[in-house]
C-alpha positions as CSV (number, residue, x, y, z in Angstrom):
1,M,-35.3,-23.5,85.1
2,L,-32.9,-21.3,83.3
3,I,-31.4,-21.8,79.8
4,E,-28.5,-19.9,78.3
5,V,-27.3,-20.0,74.8
6,L,-23.7,-19.0,74.6
7,Y,-20.9,-18.4,72.1
8,S,-17.8,-17.4,74.1
9,T,-18.4,-17.3,77.8
10,L,-18.5,-21.1,78.6
11,Q,-16.0,-21.0,81.5
12,I,-17.7,-18.1,83.2
13,D,-21.1,-19.7,82.8
14,R,-19.9,-23.1,84.1
15,R,-18.2,-21.7,87.1
16,E,-19.3,-18.3,88.3
17,K,-22.9,-18.2,87.0
18,A,-23.6,-21.8,87.9
19,L,-22.6,-21.1,91.5
20,I,-24.8,-18.0,91.6
21,Y,-27.8,-19.9,90.2
22,A,-27.3,-22.8,92.6
23,R,-27.1,-20.5,95.5
24,A,-30.4,-18.9,94.3
25,N,-31.9,-22.4,94.3
26,I,-32.6,-22.5,90.5
27,A,-33.5,-26.2,90.2
28,E,-32.1,-26.7,86.7
29,Y,-29.7,-24.7,84.6
30,W,-28.9,-25.5,81.0
31,I,-26.1,-24.1,78.9
32,L,-26.3,-24.6,75.2
33,D,-22.8,-24.2,73.7
34,V,-23.1,-23.4,70.0
35,V,-19.4,-23.7,69.3
36,S,-18.8,-27.3,70.6
37,R,-22.5,-28.3,69.9
38,Q,-22.9,-29.6,73.4
39,A,-25.4,-29.0,76.2
40,Y,-24.5,-28.8,79.9
41,I,-27.3,-29.6,82.3
42,Y,-26.9,-28.7,86.0
43,R,-29.3,-30.0,88.6
44,N,-29.6,-30.4,92.4
45,P,-28.6,-27.0,93.6
46,A,-26.7,-26.6,96.9
47,P,-24.9,-23.7,98.6
48,G,-21.6,-24.9,97.1
49,G,-22.9,-25.3,93.6
50,Y,-24.8,-27.9,91.6
51,Q,-24.5,-31.5,92.7
52,S,-25.2,-32.9,89.2
53,E,-23.7,-32.0,85.8
54,I,-24.6,-33.8,82.6
55,V,-22.9,-33.1,79.3
56,I,-24.8,-34.2,76.2
57,A,-24.3,-34.0,72.5
58,D,-25.4,-35.7,69.2
59,N,-28.6,-37.7,69.3
60,A,-29.5,-37.4,73.0
61,V,-32.9,-36.6,74.3
62,M,-33.3,-34.1,77.1
63,K,-36.1,-33.8,79.7
64,M,-36.8,-30.9,82.0
65,L,-37.3,-31.5,85.7
66,A,-40.3,-29.2,85.7
67,F,-41.9,-30.8,82.7
68,P,-40.7,-34.4,82.5
69,E,-43.3,-35.4,79.9
70,I,-41.7,-33.0,77.4
71,E,-38.7,-34.4,75.5
72,I,-36.4,-32.2,73.5
73,S,-34.2,-33.9,70.9
74,F,-30.7,-32.5,70.9
75,S,-30.7,-32.4,67.1
76,E,-33.7,-29.9,67.2
77,L,-31.6,-27.4,69.2
78,F,-28.7,-27.1,66.7
79,L,-28.9,-26.8,62.9
80,P,-26.9,-29.4,60.9
81,V,-23.4,-28.4,59.9
């Protein structure tokens, strides 16, 4: 699992880095976008990229593939505005 917190490189991370990580068989890749207050979760790596992309925000609860018993509330990741 790999998690990145970003401020300005969203397009690079979603395209170029995601492809690199998928080819390296990283099972799960999260991008936390502090500007738009969204999280992008990529799963199911393949040579051509990740097969699954989930975009979440607000009151969602996220679970890691490696530790499904652990729940992370989206609101805990970002401070209120």
